[in-house]
PALUM-934072 format. One record per residue (C-alpha): residue in one letter; residue number from 1; x, y, z. Coordinates in Angstrom, 1 decimal, m for minus. Layout:
BEGIN
<rest = a nr = NUM u = X v = Y w = Z>
...
END
This chain:
BEGIN
<rest = x nr = 1 u = 19.4 v = m23.9 w = m5.3>
<rest = x nr = 2 u = 20.6 v = m20.6 w = m6.7>
<rest = x nr = 3 u = 23.1 v = m18.9 w = m4.3>
<rest = x nr = 4 u = 22.1 v = m15.7 w = m2.6>
<rest = x nr = 5 u = 25.4 v = m13.9 w = m2.9>
<rest = x nr = 6 u = 25.6 v = m11.4 w = m5.7>
<rest = x nr = 7 u = 21.9 v = m11.1 w = m6.1>
<rest = x nr = 8 u = 20.7 v = m7.8 w = m7.4>
<rest = x nr = 9 u = 19.2 v = m5.5 w = m4.8>
<rest = x nr = 10 u = 15.4 v = m5.4 w = m5.0>
<rest = x nr = 11 u = 14.1 v = m2.5 w = m6.9>
<rest = x nr = 12 u = 10.5 v = m1.6 w = m5.9>
<rest = x nr = 13 u = 7.9 v = m1.2 w = m8.6>
<rest = x nr = 14 u = 7.4 v = 2.2 w = m10.0>
<rest = x nr = 15 u = 3.7 v = 3.1 w = m9.9>
<rest = x nr = 16 u = 2.6 v = 4.4 w = m13.3>
<rest = x nr = 17 u = m1.1 v = 4.4 w = m14.4>
<rest = x nr = 18 u = 0.1 v = 3.9 w = m18.0>
<rest = x nr = 19 u = 1.9 v = 0.7 w = m17.1>
<rest = x nr = 20 u = m1.1 v = m0.5 w = m15.1>
<rest = x nr = 21 u = m3.4 v = 0.0 w = m18.1>
<rest = x nr = 22 u = m1.1 v = m1.6 w = m20.6>
<rest = x nr = 23 u = m0.4 v = m4.6 w = m18.3>
<rest = x nr = 24 u = m4.2 v = m5.0 w = m17.8>
<rest = x nr = 25 u = m4.8 v = m5.0 w = m21.6>
<rest = x nr = 26 u = m2.0 v = m7.7 w = m22.1>
<rest = x nr = 27 u = m3.4 v = m9.7 w = m19.2>
<rest = x nr = 28 u = m6.9 v = m9.7 w = m20.5>
<rest = x nr = 29 u = m5.7 v = m11.2 w = m23.8>
<rest = x nr = 30 u = m3.8 v = m14.0 w = m22.0>
<rest = x nr = 31 u = m6.3 v = m14.8 w = m19.3>
<rest = x nr = 32 u = m7.8 v = m17.8 w = m21.0>
<rest = x nr = 33 u = m4.4 v = m19.3 w = m21.5>
<rest = x nr = 34 u = m3.4 v = m18.7 w = m17.8>
<rest = x nr = 35 u = m6.8 v = m20.1 w = m16.7>
<rest = x nr = 36 u = m5.9 v = m23.6 w = m18.1>
<rest = x nr = 37 u = m2.8 v = m23.7 w = m15.9>
<rest = x nr = 38 u = m4.2 v = m22.1 w = m12.7>
<rest = x nr = 39 u = m5.8 v = m25.2 w = m11.1>
<rest = x nr = 40 u = m2.4 v = m26.9 w = m10.8>
<rest = x nr = 41 u = m1.3 v = m24.2 w = m8.3>
<rest = x nr = 42 u = m3.8 v = m25.6 w = m5.7>
<rest = x nr = 43 u = m3.0 v = m29.3 w = m5.8>
<rest = x nr = 44 u = m0.8 v = m29.1 w = m2.7>
<rest = x nr = 45 u = m3.7 v = m27.6 w = m0.7>
<rest = x nr = 46 u = m5.5 v = m30.9 w = m0.6>
<rest = x nr = 47 u = m2.6 v = m32.4 w = 1.4>
<rest = x nr = 48 u = m1.9 v = m29.7 w = 3.8>
<rest = x nr = 49 u = m5.2 v = m28.1 w = 4.8>
<rest = x nr = 50 u = m8.8 v = m28.9 w = 5.4>
<rest = x nr = 51 u = m10.8 v = m27.2 w = 2.7>
<rest = x nr = 52 u = m14.3 v = m28.2 w = 3.7>
<rest = x nr = 53 u = m15.6 v = m24.8 w = 4.4>
<rest = x nr = 54 u = m14.9 v = m21.3 w = 5.6>
<rest = x nr = 55 u = m13.8 v = m18.1 w = 3.9>
<rest = x nr = 56 u = m10.8 v = m17.8 w = 1.7>
<rest = x nr = 57 u = m9.3 v = m14.4 w = 0.8>
<rest = x nr = 58 u = m7.3 v = m14.3 w = m2.4>
<rest = x nr = 59 u = m5.2 v = m11.2 w = m1.8>
<rest = x nr = 60 u = m4.0 v = m9.1 w = m4.7>
<rest = x nr = 61 u = m6.1 v = m11.2 w = m7.0>
<rest = x nr = 62 u = m5.6 v = m9.1 w = m10.2>
<rest = x nr = 63 u = m8.1 v = m10.1 w = m12.8>
<rest = x nr = 64 u = m9.3 v = m13.0 w = m10.7>
<rest = x nr = 65 u = m8.0 v = m16.0 w = m12.7>
<rest = x nr = 66 u = m6.6 v = m17.8 w = m9.6>
<rest = x nr = 67 u = m9.6 v = m16.8 w = m7.5>
<rest = x nr = 68 u = m11.9 v = m18.4 w = m10.0>
<rest = x nr = 69 u = m9.8 v = m21.6 w = m10.3>
<rest = x nr = 70 u = m9.7 v = m21.9 w = m6.5>
<rest = x nr = 71 u = m13.5 v = m21.5 w = m6.2>
<rest = x nr = 72 u = m14.2 v = m24.1 w = m9.0>
<rest = x nr = 73 u = m11.7 v = m26.6 w = m7.6>
<rest = x nr = 74 u = m13.1 v = m26.3 w = m4.0>
<rest = x nr = 75 u = m16.8 v = m25.6 w = m4.2>
<rest = x nr = 76 u = m17.3 v = m25.9 w = m0.5>
<rest = x nr = 77 u = m15.3 v = m22.8 w = 0.3>
<rest = x nr = 78 u = m16.3 v = m19.2 w = m0.2>
<rest = x nr = 79 u = m13.7 v = m17.2 w = m2.1>
<rest = x nr = 80 u = m13.3 v = m13.5 w = m2.0>
<rest = x nr = 81 u = m10.9 v = m12.0 w = m4.5>
<rest = x nr = 82 u = m9.4 v = m8.7 w = m3.3>
<rest = x nr = 83 u = m7.3 v = m6.2 w = m5.3>
<rest = x nr = 84 u = m6.6 v = m2.5 w = m4.9>
<rest = x nr = 85 u = m6.9 v = m1.8 w = m8.6>
<rest = x nr = 86 u = m10.6 v = m1.1 w = m9.4>
<rest = x nr = 87 u = m10.1 v = m1.7 w = m13.2>
<rest = x nr = 88 u = m8.7 v = m5.2 w = m12.5>
<rest = x nr = 89 u = m11.7 v = m6.1 w = m10.3>
<rest = x nr = 90 u = m14.0 v = m4.8 w = m13.0>
<rest = x nr = 91 u = m12.4 v = m7.2 w = m15.5>
<rest = x nr = 92 u = m12.6 v = m10.1 w = m12.9>
<rest = x nr = 93 u = m16.4 v = m9.5 w = m12.5>
<rest = x nr = 94 u = m16.9 v = m9.4 w = m16.3>
<rest = x nr = 95 u = m14.9 v = m12.6 w = m16.9>
<rest = x nr = 96 u = m16.2 v = m14.5 w = m13.9>
<rest = x nr = 97 u = m19.8 v = m13.4 w = m13.1>
<rest = x nr = 98 u = m21.1 v = m14.4 w = m9.7>
<rest = x nr = 99 u = m24.0 v = m16.4 w = m11.1>
<rest = x nr = 100 u = m21.6 v = m18.9 w = m12.8>
<rest = x nr = 101 u = m19.5 v = m19.4 w = m9.6>
<rest = x nr = 102 u = m21.8 v = m18.7 w = m6.6>
<rest = x nr = 103 u = m19.0 v = m19.3 w = m4.1>
<rest = x nr = 104 u = m16.9 v = m16.5 w = m5.6>
<rest = x nr = 105 u = m17.1 v = m12.7 w = m5.4>
<rest = x nr = 106 u = m14.7 v = m9.9 w = m6.0>
<rest = x nr = 107 u = m14.1 v = m6.7 w = m4.1>
<rest = x nr = 108 u = m11.8 v = m3.7 w = m4.2>
<rest = x nr = 109 u = m9.5 v = m4.0 w = m1.2>
<rest = x nr = 110 u = m6.1 v = m2.8 w = m0.2>
<rest = x nr = 111 u = m3.7 v = m5.4 w = 1.4>
<rest = x nr = 112 u = m2.6 v = m2.7 w = 3.9>
<rest = x nr = 113 u = m6.1 v = m2.1 w = 5.2>
<rest = x nr = 114 u = m8.2 v = m5.3 w = 5.6>
<rest = x nr = 115 u = m9.6 v = m4.5 w = 9.0>
<rest = x nr = 116 u = m13.1 v = m5.5 w = 7.8>
<rest = x nr = 117 u = m12.0 v = m9.1 w = 7.5>
<rest = x nr = 118 u = m10.2 v = m9.4 w = 10.8>
<rest = x nr = 119 u = m10.0 v = m13.1 w = 12.0>
<rest = x nr = 120 u = m12.5 v = m14.2 w = 9.3>
<rest = x nr = 121 u = m10.3 v = m16.1 w = 6.9>
<rest = x nr = 122 u = m9.8 v = m19.8 w = 7.1>
<rest = x nr = 123 u = m7.3 v = m19.6 w = 4.2>
<rest = x nr = 124 u = m5.5 v = m16.7 w = 2.6>
<rest = x nr = 125 u = m3.9 v = m17.1 w = m0.8>
<rest = x nr = 126 u = m1.4 v = m14.7 w = m2.4>
<rest = x nr = 127 u = m0.4 v = m15.9 w = m5.8>
<rest = x nr = 128 u = 2.4 v = m14.3 w = m7.8>
<rest = x nr = 129 u = 1.8 v = m11.1 w = m6.0>
<rest = x nr = 130 u = 4.2 v = m10.6 w = m3.1>
<rest = x nr = 131 u = 6.6 v = m8.7 w = m5.4>
<rest = x nr = 132 u = 4.0 v = m5.9 w = m5.5>
<rest = x nr = 133 u = 4.3 v = m5.3 w = m1.8>
<rest = x nr = 134 u = 7.0 v = m2.7 w = m1.0>
<rest = x nr = 135 u = 6.2 v = m3.0 w = 2.7>
<rest = x nr = 136 u = 6.3 v = m6.8 w = 2.8>
<rest = x nr = 137 u = 6.1 v = m7.1 w = 6.6>
<rest = x nr = 138 u = 3.2 v = m4.6 w = 6.7>
<rest = x nr = 139 u = 1.3 v = m6.7 w = 4.1>
<rest = x nr = 140 u = 2.0 v = m9.9 w = 5.9>
<rest = x nr = 141 u = 0.9 v = m8.4 w = 9.2>
<rest = x nr = 142 u = m2.4 v = m7.5 w = 7.7>
<rest = x nr = 143 u = m2.8 v = m10.9 w = 6.3>
<rest = x nr = 144 u = m2.0 v = m12.4 w = 9.7>
<rest = x nr = 145 u = m4.7 v = m10.3 w = 11.3>
<rest = x nr = 146 u = m7.4 v = m11.4 w = 8.9>
<rest = x nr = 147 u = m6.6 v = m15.1 w = 9.4>
<rest = x nr = 148 u = m8.4 v = m17.2 w = 12.0>
<rest = x nr = 149 u = m6.2 v = m18.9 w = 14.7>
<rest = x nr = 150 u = m4.5 v = m21.7 w = 12.9>
<rest = x nr = 151 u = m5.4 v = m20.3 w = 9.5>
<rest = x nr = 152 u = m3.2 v = m21.0 w = 6.5>
<rest = x nr = 153 u = m1.4 v = m18.6 w = 4.2>
<rest = x nr = 154 u = m0.5 v = m20.1 w = 0.9>
<rest = x nr = 155 u = 1.7 v = m18.2 w = m1.5>
<rest = x nr = 156 u = 3.6 v = m18.4 w = m4.8>
<rest = x nr = 157 u = 5.9 v = m15.8 w = m6.4>
<rest = x nr = 158 u = 8.9 v = m15.1 w = m8.5>
<rest = x nr = 159 u = 12.5 v = m15.6 w = m7.2>
<rest = x nr = 160 u = 14.7 v = m12.6 w = m7.7>
<rest = x nr = 161 u = 17.8 v = m14.8 w = m7.9>
<rest = x nr = 162 u = 16.6 v = m16.1 w = m11.2>
<rest = x nr = 163 u = 16.7 v = m12.7 w = m13.0>
<rest = x nr = 164 u = 20.4 v = m13.1 w = m14.0>
<rest = x nr = 165 u = 20.1 v = m16.6 w = m15.3>
<rest = x nr = 166 u = 17.2 v = m16.6 w = m17.8>
<rest = x nr = 167 u = 18.0 v = m19.0 w = m20.5>
<rest = x nr = 168 u = 16.4 v = m17.3 w = m23.4>
<rest = x nr = 169 u = 16.5 v = m14.1 w = m25.4>
<rest = x nr = 170 u = 13.9 v = m11.4 w = m25.5>
<rest = x nr = 171 u = 13.2 v = m8.7 w = m28.0>
<rest = x nr = 172 u = 12.5 v = m5.4 w = m26.3>
<rest = x nr = 173 u = 9.6 v = m3.4 w = m27.9>
<rest = x nr = 174 u = 12.2 v = m1.1 w = m29.5>
<rest = x nr = 175 u = 13.4 v = m4.1 w = m31.5>
<rest = x nr = 176 u = 16.6 v = m4.7 w = m29.6>
<rest = x nr = 177 u = 17.3 v = m8.4 w = m28.9>
<rest = x nr = 178 u = 19.1 v = m9.1 w = m25.7>
<rest = x nr = 179 u = 20.0 v = m12.0 w = m23.6>
<rest = x nr = 180 u = 18.1 v = m11.3 w = m20.4>
<rest = x nr = 181 u = 20.9 v = m12.0 w = m17.9>
<rest = x nr = 182 u = 23.5 v = m10.2 w = m20.1>
<rest = x nr = 183 u = 21.2 v = m7.1 w = m20.3>
<rest = x nr = 184 u = 21.6 v = m6.6 w = m16.5>
<rest = x nr = 185 u = 25.3 v = m7.4 w = m16.4>
<rest = x nr = 186 u = 26.1 v = m5.1 w = m19.2>
<rest = x nr = 187 u = 24.0 v = m2.2 w = m17.9>
<rest = x nr = 188 u = 25.4 v = m2.5 w = m14.4>
<rest = x nr = 189 u = 29.0 v = m3.0 w = m15.5>
<rest = x nr = 190 u = 28.7 v = 0.3 w = m17.4>
<rest = x nr = 191 u = 28.1 v = 2.2 w = m14.2>
<rest = x nr = 192 u = 24.3 v = 2.2 w = m14.5>
<rest = x nr = 193 u = 22.6 v = 1.5 w = m11.2>
<rest = x nr = 194 u = 19.6 v = m0.7 w = m10.8>
<rest = x nr = 195 u = 17.1 v = 2.1 w = m10.9>
<rest = x nr = 196 u = 18.4 v = 3.1 w = m14.3>
<rest = x nr = 197 u = 17.7 v = m0.4 w = m15.5>
<rest = x nr = 198 u = 14.2 v = m0.3 w = m14.1>
<rest = x nr = 199 u = 13.4 v = 3.1 w = m15.7>
<rest = x nr = 200 u = 14.9 v = 1.8 w = m19.0>
<rest = x nr = 201 u = 12.6 v = m1.1 w = m19.0>
<rest = x nr = 202 u = 9.6 v = 1.1 w = m18.2>
<rest = x nr = 203 u = 10.5 v = 3.4 w = m21.1>
<rest = x nr = 204 u = 10.9 v = 0.5 w = m23.5>
<rest = x nr = 205 u = 7.3 v = m0.3 w = m22.9>
<rest = x nr = 206 u = 5.8 v = 3.1 w = m22.7>
<rest = x nr = 207 u = 7.7 v = 4.3 w = m25.7>
<rest = x nr = 208 u = 6.1 v = 1.7 w = m27.9>
<rest = x nr = 209 u = 2.4 v = 2.2 w = m27.4>
<rest = x nr = 210 u = m0.3 v = m0.4 w = m26.9>
<rest = x nr = 211 u = 0.2 v = m4.1 w = m27.8>
<rest = x nr = 212 u = m0.6 v = m4.9 w = m31.4>
<rest = x nr = 213 u = m0.6 v = m8.6 w = m32.4>
<rest = x nr = 214 u = 0.6 v = m11.7 w = m30.7>
<rest = x nr = 215 u = 4.3 v = m11.0 w = m31.0>
<rest = x nr = 216 u = 4.0 v = m7.5 w = m29.5>
<rest = x nr = 217 u = 1.9 v = m8.9 w = m26.6>
<rest = x nr = 218 u = 4.5 v = m11.6 w = m25.9>
<rest = x nr = 219 u = 7.3 v = m9.0 w = m26.0>
<rest = x nr = 220 u = 5.5 v = m6.7 w = m23.7>
<rest = x nr = 221 u = 4.8 v = m9.5 w = m21.2>
<rest = x nr = 222 u = 8.4 v = m10.6 w = m21.3>
<rest = x nr = 223 u = 9.6 v = m7.1 w = m20.4>
<rest = x nr = 224 u = 6.9 v = m6.9 w = m17.7>
<rest = x nr = 225 u = 8.3 v = m10.2 w = m16.4>
<rest = x nr = 226 u = 11.8 v = m8.8 w = m16.0>
<rest = x nr = 227 u = 10.4 v = m5.8 w = m14.2>
<rest = x nr = 228 u = 8.5 v = m8.1 w = m11.8>
<rest = x nr = 229 u = 11.6 v = m10.2 w = m11.2>
<rest = x nr = 230 u = 13.6 v = m7.1 w = m10.2>
<rest = x nr = 231 u = 10.9 v = m6.3 w = m7.7>
<rest = x nr = 232 u = 10.6 v = m9.8 w = m6.4>
<rest = x nr = 233 u = 11.9 v = m11.1 w = m3.1>
<rest = x nr = 234 u = 14.0 v = m14.2 w = m2.4>
<rest = x nr = 235 u = 12.8 v = m17.0 w = m0.2>
<rest = x nr = 236 u = 15.0 v = m16.1 w = 2.8>
<rest = x nr = 237 u = 13.5 v = m12.6 w = 2.8>
<rest = x nr = 238 u = 10.0 v = m14.0 w = 2.7>
<rest = x nr = 239 u = 10.7 v = m16.5 w = 5.5>
<rest = x nr = 240 u = 12.2 v = m13.7 w = 7.7>
<rest = x nr = 241 u = 9.2 v = m11.5 w = 7.2>
<rest = x nr = 242 u = 6.8 v = m14.3 w = 8.0>
<rest = x nr = 243 u = 8.6 v = m15.1 w = 11.2>
<rest = x nr = 244 u = 8.6 v = m11.4 w = 12.2>
<rest = x nr = 245 u = 4.9 v = m11.2 w = 11.8>
<rest = x nr = 246 u = 4.1 v = m14.3 w = 13.9>
<rest = x nr = 247 u = 3.7 v = m17.1 w = 11.4>
<rest = x nr = 248 u = 4.6 v = m20.7 w = 12.3>
<rest = x nr = 249 u = 5.3 v = m23.9 w = 10.4>
<rest = x nr = 250 u = 6.8 v = m22.1 w = 7.5>
<rest = x nr = 251 u = 7.6 v = m24.2 w = 4.4>
<rest = x nr = 252 u = 9.0 v = m22.7 w = 1.1>
<rest = x nr = 253 u = 10.1 v = m24.8 w = m1.9>
<rest = x nr = 254 u = 11.4 v = m24.0 w = m5.4>
<rest = x nr = 255 u = 9.3 v = m24.5 w = m8.5>
<rest = x nr = 256 u = 9.9 v = m24.2 w = m12.2>
<rest = x nr = 257 u = 13.6 v = m24.9 w = m11.9>
<rest = x nr = 258 u = 14.0 v = m22.2 w = m9.3>
<rest = x nr = 259 u = 12.4 v = m19.4 w = m11.3>
<rest = x nr = 260 u = 9.5 v = m19.3 w = m8.8>
<rest = x nr = 261 u = 8.7 v = m20.6 w = m5.4>
<rest = x nr = 262 u = 5.7 v = m21.7 w = m3.4>
<rest = x nr = 263 u = 5.1 v = m21.9 w = 0.3>
<rest = x nr = 264 u = 2.7 v = m21.9 w = 3.2>
<rest = x nr = 265 u = 2.6 v = m20.9 w = 6.9>
<rest = x nr = 266 u = 0.1 v = m20.9 w = 9.7>
<rest = x nr = 267 u = m1.0 v = m18.1 w = 12.0>
<rest = x nr = 268 u = 0.5 v = m18.9 w = 15.4>
END
């Protein structure tokens, strides 16, 4: 496991419609590639939970790739993909029309206001999205309230401890090649705080226009990945927030060599 001491402080995401639009365009291009890998995220569910019926909420579903994979893999459950970004839900509906997957639908919905679903969900999934929630306990409290008694929350996300030990190099859109970990060490050692690093990454993307060609898309997504890692939580932070919101039976385990983690917990 990666030690927790010396971990960069979490830097919340900066909300910028231009970034949202660019990320959505990049994501649309890569959706089919991600779609091939998505079903593997749900293998563990067969072993830990009864998936023979009920409602599943996929919270912060983005463009719906994981929602669709879940609905296809378990046709006996009804999956509702929720996201607060209307444009992402629009893309999800275009890519995955209801007629092709009748047990799946998408709705615009905010994780901090899900009162319409109170105690309805047999299962709640939140996949690679916890880092979007600045008020983590507030989001988990809402998820707890939409879950039935004994209901399961299954989640995956990035591990912030990994941000300083990426093995590869990236090329920022401006053309500057950097070792990912070195980029942060150098910036911070020169008296630049974490927020400066975050703004720098944002400006690297926004200053270079829309993606153009496969290399540009890959570079944009690499920089988005760093931005997401900065905003990510570490497992102990997730576990603490789950306990504070009343979850029981919490299990969190590393994936992808510690770059990500997965876990589950039950409503007490």
